[in-house]
C-alpha beads as a LAMMPS data file, in Angstrom:
LAMMPS data file: protein, C-alpha beads

134 atoms
133 bonds

1 atom types
1 bond types

-500.0 500.0 xlo xhi
-500.0 500.0 ylo yhi
-500.0 500.0 zlo zhi

Masses

1 110.0

Atoms # bond

1 1 1 -446.578 12.676 -333.475
2 1 1 -445.879 13.663 -337.073
3 1 1 -447.838 11.765 -339.682
4 1 1 -446.768 12.003 -343.320
5 1 1 -449.046 10.741 -346.091
6 1 1 -447.952 10.557 -349.730
7 1 1 -449.724 9.110 -352.756
8 1 1 -448.251 8.114 -356.089
9 1 1 -449.746 6.998 -359.385
10 1 1 -447.741 4.383 -361.244
11 1 1 -448.449 3.441 -364.845
12 1 1 -448.168 -0.295 -364.192
13 1 1 -450.719 -2.904 -363.116
14 1 1 -451.264 -3.136 -359.367
15 1 1 -450.332 -6.843 -359.311
16 1 1 -446.897 -6.019 -360.760
17 1 1 -446.337 -3.181 -358.294
18 1 1 -447.538 -5.317 -355.371
19 1 1 -445.164 -8.113 -356.389
20 1 1 -442.242 -5.690 -356.044
21 1 1 -443.531 -4.066 -352.821
22 1 1 -444.042 -7.407 -351.068
23 1 1 -440.494 -8.497 -352.007
24 1 1 -439.106 -6.738 -348.923
25 1 1 -435.540 -7.878 -349.588
26 1 1 -435.323 -6.424 -353.088
27 1 1 -435.943 -2.711 -352.604
28 1 1 -432.656 -1.906 -354.304
29 1 1 -433.335 -3.999 -357.415
30 1 1 -437.101 -4.022 -357.918
31 1 1 -438.879 -1.182 -356.153
32 1 1 -436.651 1.854 -355.602
33 1 1 -433.289 1.265 -357.332
34 1 1 -430.952 4.215 -356.998
35 1 1 -432.721 5.510 -353.885
36 1 1 -431.865 2.272 -352.056
37 1 1 -428.552 0.661 -353.069
38 1 1 -428.680 -2.487 -350.906
39 1 1 -431.177 -4.472 -348.862
40 1 1 -430.083 -7.291 -346.563
41 1 1 -432.638 -9.532 -344.874
42 1 1 -432.301 -10.562 -341.239
43 1 1 -434.702 -12.541 -339.046
44 1 1 -437.891 -10.419 -339.052
45 1 1 -436.103 -7.354 -340.406
46 1 1 -434.195 -5.833 -343.271
47 1 1 -431.179 -3.527 -343.310
48 1 1 -431.688 -0.861 -345.951
49 1 1 -428.737 1.129 -347.329
50 1 1 -429.681 4.382 -349.011
51 1 1 -427.783 6.130 -351.824
52 1 1 -426.160 8.542 -349.337
53 1 1 -424.636 5.574 -347.458
54 1 1 -427.032 5.677 -344.510
55 1 1 -428.082 2.207 -343.322
56 1 1 -431.305 1.682 -341.352
57 1 1 -432.647 -1.475 -339.735
58 1 1 -436.358 -1.908 -340.373
59 1 1 -438.466 -4.445 -338.519
60 1 1 -440.996 -6.024 -340.879
61 1 1 -444.298 -5.701 -339.023
62 1 1 -446.461 -7.375 -341.623
63 1 1 -447.085 -8.282 -345.234
64 1 1 -450.834 -8.281 -345.832
65 1 1 -451.523 -10.096 -349.090
66 1 1 -455.269 -9.402 -349.026
67 1 1 -454.905 -5.645 -348.547
68 1 1 -451.640 -5.423 -350.528
69 1 1 -449.943 -3.603 -347.653
70 1 1 -446.477 -3.841 -346.101
71 1 1 -445.720 -2.276 -342.699
72 1 1 -442.323 -1.711 -341.058
73 1 1 -440.654 0.154 -338.220
74 1 1 -437.250 1.835 -338.445
75 1 1 -435.208 1.199 -335.293
76 1 1 -431.892 2.501 -333.976
77 1 1 -432.205 5.910 -335.656
78 1 1 -432.463 9.492 -334.427
79 1 1 -436.207 8.930 -334.264
80 1 1 -437.689 7.699 -331.015
81 1 1 -440.620 6.196 -332.928
82 1 1 -441.206 5.268 -336.567
83 1 1 -443.856 3.184 -338.284
84 1 1 -444.174 3.099 -342.043
85 1 1 -446.532 1.398 -344.443
86 1 1 -447.045 1.196 -348.170
87 1 1 -450.304 0.024 -349.681
88 1 1 -451.105 -0.751 -353.317
89 1 1 -454.492 -0.042 -354.920
90 1 1 -455.731 -0.794 -358.429
91 1 1 -456.779 2.587 -359.831
92 1 1 -459.411 1.042 -362.108
93 1 1 -457.557 2.079 -365.282
94 1 1 -454.917 -0.635 -365.363
95 1 1 -452.517 1.378 -363.253
96 1 1 -451.698 1.681 -359.559
97 1 1 -452.281 4.146 -356.764
98 1 1 -449.785 3.714 -353.950
99 1 1 -450.132 5.183 -350.460
100 1 1 -447.079 5.594 -348.205
101 1 1 -447.652 6.620 -344.598
102 1 1 -445.008 7.343 -341.960
103 1 1 -445.740 8.138 -338.305
104 1 1 -442.743 9.338 -336.324
105 1 1 -441.280 11.149 -333.353
106 1 1 -439.821 13.635 -332.785
107 1 1 -441.902 15.876 -335.003
108 1 1 -438.765 17.785 -336.021
109 1 1 -437.666 14.787 -338.124
110 1 1 -440.748 15.082 -340.368
111 1 1 -439.151 17.301 -343.061
112 1 1 -436.207 14.893 -343.428
113 1 1 -438.466 11.839 -343.654
114 1 1 -440.884 13.579 -346.033
115 1 1 -438.007 14.477 -348.364
116 1 1 -436.796 10.866 -348.310
117 1 1 -440.301 9.630 -349.095
118 1 1 -440.498 11.982 -352.094
119 1 1 -437.159 10.657 -353.370
120 1 1 -438.341 7.090 -352.863
121 1 1 -441.575 7.683 -354.748
122 1 1 -439.691 9.269 -357.652
123 1 1 -437.422 6.199 -357.781
124 1 1 -440.465 3.926 -357.663
125 1 1 -442.108 5.699 -360.586
126 1 1 -438.857 5.502 -362.552
127 1 1 -438.510 1.779 -361.789
128 1 1 -441.855 1.137 -363.445
129 1 1 -441.285 3.589 -366.322
130 1 1 -444.268 5.533 -365.059
131 1 1 -445.932 8.652 -366.241
132 1 1 -448.189 10.778 -364.065
133 1 1 -451.788 9.720 -364.672
134 1 1 -453.596 12.442 -362.716

Bonds

1 1 1 2
2 1 2 3
3 1 3 4
4 1 4 5
5 1 5 6
6 1 6 7
7 1 7 8
8 1 8 9
9 1 9 10
10 1 10 11
11 1 11 12
12 1 12 13
13 1 13 14
14 1 14 15
15 1 15 16
16 1 16 17
17 1 17 18
18 1 18 19
19 1 19 20
20 1 20 21
21 1 21 22
22 1 22 23
23 1 23 24
24 1 24 25
25 1 25 26
26 1 26 27
27 1 27 28
28 1 28 29
29 1 29 30
30 1 30 31
31 1 31 32
32 1 32 33
33 1 33 34
34 1 34 35
35 1 35 36
36 1 36 37
37 1 37 38
38 1 38 39
39 1 39 40
40 1 40 41
41 1 41 42
42 1 42 43
43 1 43 44
44 1 44 45
45 1 45 46
46 1 46 47
47 1 47 48
48 1 48 49
49 1 49 50
50 1 50 51
51 1 51 52
52 1 52 53
53 1 53 54
54 1 54 55
55 1 55 56
56 1 56 57
57 1 57 58
58 1 58 59
59 1 59 60
60 1 60 61
61 1 61 62
62 1 62 63
63 1 63 64
64 1 64 65
65 1 65 66
66 1 66 67
67 1 67 68
68 1 68 69
69 1 69 70
70 1 70 71
71 1 71 72
72 1 72 73
73 1 73 74
74 1 74 75
75 1 75 76
76 1 76 77
77 1 77 78
78 1 78 79
79 1 79 80
80 1 80 81
81 1 81 82
82 1 82 83
83 1 83 84
84 1 84 85
85 1 85 86
86 1 86 87
87 1 87 88
88 1 88 89
89 1 89 90
90 1 90 91
91 1 91 92
92 1 92 93
93 1 93 94
94 1 94 95
95 1 95 96
96 1 96 97
97 1 97 98
98 1 98 99
99 1 99 100
100 1 100 101
101 1 101 102
102 1 102 103
103 1 103 104
104 1 104 105
105 1 105 106
106 1 106 107
107 1 107 108
108 1 108 109
109 1 109 110
110 1 110 111
111 1 111 112
112 1 112 113
113 1 113 114
114 1 114 115
115 1 115 116
116 1 116 117
117 1 117 118
118 1 118 119
119 1 119 120
120 1 120 121
121 1 121 122
122 1 122 123
123 1 123 124
124 1 124 125
125 1 125 126
126 1 126 127
127 1 127 128
128 1 128 129
129 1 129 130
130 1 130 131
131 1 131 132
132 1 132 133
133 1 133 134
């Protein structure tokens, strides 16, 4: 199983970033505008439409307020398995360290998913007017 791990530093307080991350129905307006162009909530899931027109249904597995972590699973795609999570950490300097992990099958899909994650993180940094801190 491919496992992709990406970290991002965002020049905004972790509480502000967490507030946007936990708002699972507002990816397109609050967290990654431009990368995601629409998010529609369904019972226990969201349908995410990306800038290229691709729509993916993601089951919301959990929103952990204490750990500031959201987990989801993309279903009905070319992948036979996908779990994703994003976790927010206070970096101790008034900014945020975010960790995005995706586990997926088949392994051959990893480059596509990794590229999408990079695009998403760039959109996230732009949404918060971020500069690279380290």
